[in-house]
N, C-alpha and C positions, 0 to 999 in steps of 0.2 A: 676705856675709861682712865687708865693710869696715864696714857699719853696726853690727855687733856690736862690732867693734873701737873705734868712736867712742863707743859707750855705756860701754865699759869704761873708756876713757881719760877720759871726762867724769866717771864716778864716781870715778876715782882723783883727778882734779883737785879734785872737791869734797871728798873726804875730806882731801886736802892743805890746801885752804883752811880746812876746820874745824880741823884741827891748828894751823894758823898763827893762826887766830882765838882759840883757847883758850889759846895761849902768851902769857904776860904781858910778854914781852920781856926783854932782858938787864938793863934797870935796873928793871923791875918796874912802871914807871909808865905805859907806853903799850903798845898792841898792835903787834906787827911788821907785822901784816896792813894796818893803816892807813898806815903808812909805806911799805909796799912796792907796795900797790895803790891809793894815794890817787887817781891820775889816773883810773883805771878806776871806782872807786867814785863819784867826783864826776861823772863824765859819766853814768853809769847813774842816779844820783840826780836830776840835771838833767833828764834824759830823762823820768823818771817825773814830775817837776814839770810840764814842758811838756805831757805826756800828760793829765795831771789838769786843767790849766788848759783845754786845748782841748776836752776832754769837757764840762767845766763850761760853756764858751761854747756848745756845741752843745746842751746840755740848756736852759739859760736862754733861749736866743734861739728854740728850736724851739716854745716856747709862744706866740710873737708872730708866727708866719708867716702872711701873707696870700697866698693862692695867686694872687690877681689882681696883686700888686705883685711884680715880679721882684726888686727891691732887698732884699727881706727874706730872700733866700736868700744874700746876701753874707756875713752872719755866720756862717752854717753852713759855707760854704766856707772861711773863715777859720779857723774852730774845727777843721775837718777837717784842714787843712793843718798847723795848729799841733800837733794830736794825732798826725798822721803823723810829723812832724819829731821829736816827742818819743819815739814809739815806736822810731823809727830810732836816735836817740841812746842810748835805754836798750839796745836790742839791741847796738848797737856797743860800749857799756861793758861789757855782760855778756860778749860774745864776746871782747873784749880781755882781760878778767879771767880767763877760762878759758884763753886762749892764754898769758898770762903765768904761769899756775899749772902749764902744762905739759900741759894737757888735750887741746889740739887742736893737730896739727902745722900749721905754716904752709905755704902754698902757693907754694913756690919754682919749681916746674917747670911 
């Protein structure tokens, strides 16, 4: 039952975000959404950037792995940590964006 309520509220939040995205703003020169959710959008984009760089590191260095040398696994671990940090930052940015839009109730209890 609660899962259905979360889906409905997330859909409402996304429709509200779309309405704010298409609104040109009071001056007509910039979007209200960028002013209101700039911190969430910046965090999400930075997270996607880190995720992409970490994935690129994994792909590039996976071609140079030598099973007999354990030091060749170090760039893969670094890329995985980098990608995981980027994933978590993007997830946090998206969840805070939905929270600000009123899609998810905050956990106070």
